[in-house]
N, C-alpha and C positions, 0 to 999 in steps of 0.2 A: 858311497856306502853309509847307511844310517847307523850311527853309533848308539850304544845303550843310553848314553846321557841325553842325546837328542830325542830318542824314543820316549824317554821319561818326560821331557819337556812337552812333546806333542801330546802325550797322554794327559798331562796336567792341563794343557791348553784345551784339549777336547772336553775335559771335565768342566772347565771354566765356561765353555760355550753352552754345555748342557745346563749348568747352573744359571747361566744368563738367559735361558729361555729359548735357545736354538737347539732343538733336539733332532732335526732332520739332518742325517749325516752328509748328504750331498750339499745341503745349504752350508754346512760347516766348511766342507772342502771348497765350495765356490767362493766363500768369503775370504778364506786364507789364500786362495789362488789369485783373487783380485789384488790383494796386498802384495803377494809375491811379484805379481806383474808390475805394480807401481814401483816397487823396490828395484826391479830389474830395469825399468825405464830410466831410473836415476843412474844406474851403472852405464847404460848405453849412452846417455847424454854426456856423462863425464868422459867416456872414451872419445866421443866426437869432439869435445872441447879440447882434449889433449892433442888429438890429431890436428885440429885447426891451429892450435898454438905452435906446434912444431912446423907446420907448413906455412904459417903466416897468412892463411886464407880464411875466409868466413866459414862458420860451421855449416857442414853439408846436411841438409834436411834436419834441422834441429827439432827435437821433441818439445822442448820448452823455449819460450820466448821471454822477453823482459816482463811482459804482462802476466805470464803464467809461472814465473819462477817460484812464487810462493807456494805452488802446488807440488813442488819437488819433495821427494822423501826426506832429503837432508834438511829441508826447511820446516815442514810441518811436524816432523818428529821431535824438533827442539821446543815445541810449544808446550804449555801446560796441558795436562791430559784433557781437561774439558774443552779447551780451545782447539786442541788437535782433533778431537771427535767432531766438533762443529765444522772445522775446515774440511775434513775428509767427507763428511756427510753433505755439506752444502756447496762445496766448491770442487773438490777433487773428483768426485763421482760424476757430476754433470759434465765436467771437462773430459773425463775418461770415456763417456758414452759417445762423444763426438770426435775422438782422437783420430780415427782412421779416415776421416773425410766423409762428406755427406752421402756419397753414393757407393761407399765400400761395403763389402759383406761384413766386415768387422763392425761397422757402425750399426748395420741392420741387426746383428745379433746382440750387440751391446745396448741397444736402445731400451731393453727391459732389465738391464743390470741394476740391481738395487743394493745399497749399503744397508745391511740389516744388523750389524753389530750394535747391540742396544746401549752399551755403557762405555764411558771413557776408560774405566778400569780394564774391561775386557780388551778393548782396542790396544791399550798400552801393553798388555801381556803378549798380544800377537806381534806387535811391533818389536818388542824386546827380543822375542824368539827369532824373528826373521833377521834382525840385525846381527845375530850370532851365526847365521848361515851364509856361506859363500855361494850365492845363487848363480854366479857366473860359471861355476865348475860344471863339467859336462853332465854328470849323472845326478847331481844333488837334487835338482828340482824333480826329476823323474822318481828318484828313490823316495823323496819326501812325499810325493803324491801317492806312490804305490803303498807306502806304509799307512797313510791316512785311509786309503781305499780299503786296505786289508782289515780295517776296523769295522767295515760294513758287513754284517752277517749275510746280507742278501746279494752281495756283489756278483757272485757267480751267476745267480738266477737272473739278475737284471742285465747281465752282459756288460757291466761297466768296469771290467777289470783291464788293467793295462798289459799289453804285450811286453814281456821283458825286453829291456833295452838291448841286451846283447843278442837276442834273437832278431830283433829289428835290424841291428847293425850287420849281422851275418847276411840277412836277405839283401840288404842294400848293397853290401860289398860284392855279393854274387851277381846282382843285376847291373851294377855299374851304370847308373843313370848318367846321361850326358846333358849338355846345355840346350840341346835341341828337343829334348823329350817333353811330352805333355803327360804329366803324371796324375793319376787319380786313385783315391782310396774311397770306395763307395760306402764304407762303414767306418768312418775315420776316427770316431771317438775323440780323443784329445789331440789327434793329428801327429802321433808319434812317427809313423812311417813317412809322412810328408816332411817333417822337420829333419829326420835323418837323411832323407834324399837330398834336401836342400844343403845340409852340411857337407854331404859327400861331393855334390857338384861344386860348391864353393871351394872345397879343399883341392879338388883334382882338376878344375877347369878355371883357375883364377884368370888366366890370360884371356880366355874367351869371354868372360864376364866383364872385361874392360870395355868391350864393344857396347855402345849405347843401346842399340836395338836388342842385343842379347840380354843385357841387364834388364831392359823393360820386360822382355818375355819372362825372365826369371821372377820378377816382382809381381807381374800382373796376369800371366796366362800359362804358367808352367804347372802350378799346383792347384789341385781340385779335390775337395773333400766333402762328402755328404754324410749326414746323420739325421735322425729324427728325434733326437733329444736336445732340447734347447740349451740345457746346462752344458752338455758336451760341446755344442757348437760355440758357445761363448768361451769356454776354456780353450778349445782348438784355435779360435781366432786370436786369443791373447798369446797362445803358444807360438803361433806363426809370426805374429807381429813382433814379439820380443826376440825372435831369431832374425829380425830385420828383413822379413819378406813383406813388402809394403801392402800389396793388395791381393792376397790369395783368394781363390774362389771357394769359400767355406759356406755351405748353404744347407738349408733344410731340404731333405728329400727322403721319402720312404722308398728306398731303392727297389724293393721287391713288389711294391704295390702300384708304382707308377710306370707308365709306358716308357720304354727306352728310345722311342723314335727320335726325340730331340737330341739325344746323347750318343746315338749309335755311331760307331767307328770314329770317335772323336779323340781317343787317347792312344798314346804310343806305349804307355807302361801303366800297369796296375799293381799296386802293392797293398795287400789287405790281409786282415785276420777277421773275417766276417763272423757274426754270431751264428752258432750252429747248434744251439741247445733245443730249439723248438721247431714246431711245424706251423704252417699257415693254412688258412682256409682257401680253397680254390677261388672263392668269391672275392677275396681281398688281394689276390695275386695278379700281377700284370699278365694279360692274356698273351702277349708276345713272348714271355718267358715260358709259359706253359706249352707253347707250340714247340719249344726246343726240348723240354723235358717235363713230362707230366708227373708232378710230385708235389707233396706238401713239405718236403725236407728243405730247410732253409739253405743248408750247405750246397745242395745240388742246384737250387735256384740261383744262388749267388755265382756259382761257376758259369751257369748259362748266361747270367747277366754280364759277367766279365768278358765273355766271348763276344757279346753284342757290343760292348763299349769299346773294345780294342779296334784300332785300325788294322788292316791287313799288314802283317809283319810286326805288329805290336806284341809285347811280351808281358807276362804276368808271373808274379810269385805270390802264392796264396796259401795260408795255413788252413788245413782241412782236418776234420776228424778221421781217424783211421778207417772208419766204415766206408768212406768214399773209395778207398782202395780195394775193399774186400767184400762188402755186402753184395748179396746175390739178387736183390730185387731188380725188376725190369728197369726202373728208373736209374739205379746205380749202373747197371750194365750199359744202358743207352748213353749215359753221360760219359763213361769211360770210352765207349766206342767213338763218340764224337771227338773227344780229346785225341785219341790215337789215330783214327782213320781220316778225320776231316781237318785236323790241325797237327801240331807237332808237340808232343810231350817231351820236354827236354831233360827233366830230372825229377827225382823223388828223394827228399831228405827226410828220413823218419826221425822224429824227436822222442826223447824219453817221456814217459807218461807223467812225470812229476814237474814238467816245465811250468805248468800253469798253477801249481799249488801256491798258496792255500785255497785258491778259488775253485779249482776243478782238477781232477786227476785223469781226465780223458786223454787217451792216446791220440797223438796228432802227427801230421806230416806236412812238409812244405812241397807243394806242386809248383814246378816251373814249366811254363808252356808258352808257345808262340802261336799266334793266330795266322794260319796260312790259307784257309778255305780250300786247300788242295792236298791235305795230308802232309807227309814228310817224316812221320815218326819212324825211326829205324832203330838206332841205338839210344837207349835211355840210361842216364847215369843215376845210380842209386848209392845212397850213403845212409848207414844207420848210426845216428848219434846216440851213444850210450851215456855220455857225461857232458854237461854244459858248463862246468865250473862251479856249480852250486849243489848242495845236498838236495836230493829229490823227495825230501819229506816236507812237512808243513812249514818248517822254519826256513828252508831255502838258504842255508848258511854257506858263505863262500868257502870253497875247499882249497883255494890257493891265494897267494898274495895278490894284491890289486894289479901288479904289473904282469900277471900271468892269466888274467881274466879277460874274456871276450874273444872275438874272432881275430883281432889284430893286437895281441899283447905286445908290450914294449920289451919284454924279456923272452929269451929263448926257452921253449918247453922241451924238457927231456921226456923219456918214455913214461916215467912215473907221473909227470905233470899232464901228459897227453891223456892218460887214463882217467884224469879228473876233468879235463877240458878238451873235447874233440874239435871245437869250432875252428881253430887255426888250421887243423888238418883238413877240415871240410873245404876251406878256401883253397888250400894248396892243391888238393886233389881235383877240385873243380877246374882249376886252371890246366890240369893235365888230362882232362876227360877225353880229348881227341888224340892223346898220345899213349903214355904208359898205362893209363887206367884200362885200356882195352885188353891188356894182358892179365889183368887180375881175375882170380877165380870168383865165381858167384858166391862162394862161402866166406869171402873176405868182407871187411867192414865197408868197402866201397868197390864198385865194379861197374862196367858198362854192359848192360843187358840188351839183347836184341828183342824187339817187339814188332811182330809183323801182322798183327790182326787181332780180332776179338777172341780167338781161340788160344792166344798166347798168354803167358803169365805177364803180369805187370811187375816183373822182376821178383825181388824179395826171396832170396834164398840164404840170407844172413843167418848164422847159427841160432840166434835167439828169437828169430821170427817164426810165426806159425808155418806149418807145412805149405809149400807153394801150391799144392793141389787145392787148398781152400781159397786160393787167391786168383782164380781165373776171372778174366773179364767176362 
């Protein structure tokens, strides 16, 4: 959680970048992220050294060697400002561009990474600020990044806003990725979903990952992310590497414009919050997607894409605008019919409209579905989230103490706390969807609703939702 004091430091740092001649907000974020990454590499190396010291064994996969020790954060930050600036510019960044190995996607994206902080004074200010932040803490990097991104007036228009970490965690906890999965985010941004999935697998399948072949899969073939913004790809690659995923598949791809033939039925799980603010020209859209659903709406095209990418039996959790559930155009109806009749719609979790503030106030839901190619939709589980632990205004202020925030809080939530954070209840009731949830009325916050075809409702009779008559498939 970003404190007022830290916000003030970031604000002053932002002003220093501006005064130093860097006025492009994404360039500011990119430069700070590079240094956050270098600082985090120091922490990872230190942890490796401690483990090696305890076990009396050589350091496993060291980041730094005797030849590159001078490039460590703890070394160059002790230098005189002018010398530090020179070392970072002429030695640290060339080394950083080659860190992932010659044939890694990390090196491919980082080959264009440039150090553009113009003065030793500005670099010193950034270093001093980062030295005061515990970057190893779970949410600090994400919160810091989100606050910096909130300073970009066009963030919502550009689609470069971060999915809130607690929403990502909720989705990952519900999807329970396993060590055999092959996970893709075709609109990965900074790779938040992939990082959260990796952390979940690391935490829940430690024994499985001791197997050499399984660990190799985890490091090299489990995680796949696409984006068409080179800055986001670099940040995503750094994010994955600093979470110790050695060779993730993070690459440039315009997911809606390119044919899916080479990627079809390759993945067992898709986790995504695709951009859904705009429309595309038919001429720029992959023809194999238009065969599934003829539309210019990006949210519908992404859903068609996900169905193409999934293996039979593969599962997806996708954030969509509310219109996907309710709009009456032919394209919307066709897409809903495909999900319900050709595959298996598992769940719909409706989110409050303030979740993505200050970037956007659009009403959204999370769709959970399984690719079957043979239908199977019968009972669909519905949950209306009315509170996610934060105020639903522009400030998004925490409503509870930190131990009661998120889908898996460390403290027990009473009824009053539940009214401010529904996410633990979502998880608890999701686990009961084939049991006691079947007995709940359609007017309750969660229920299991029967869907038997395109003439049926896609659920939605919760008290605060619109009349279900308006929500026919």
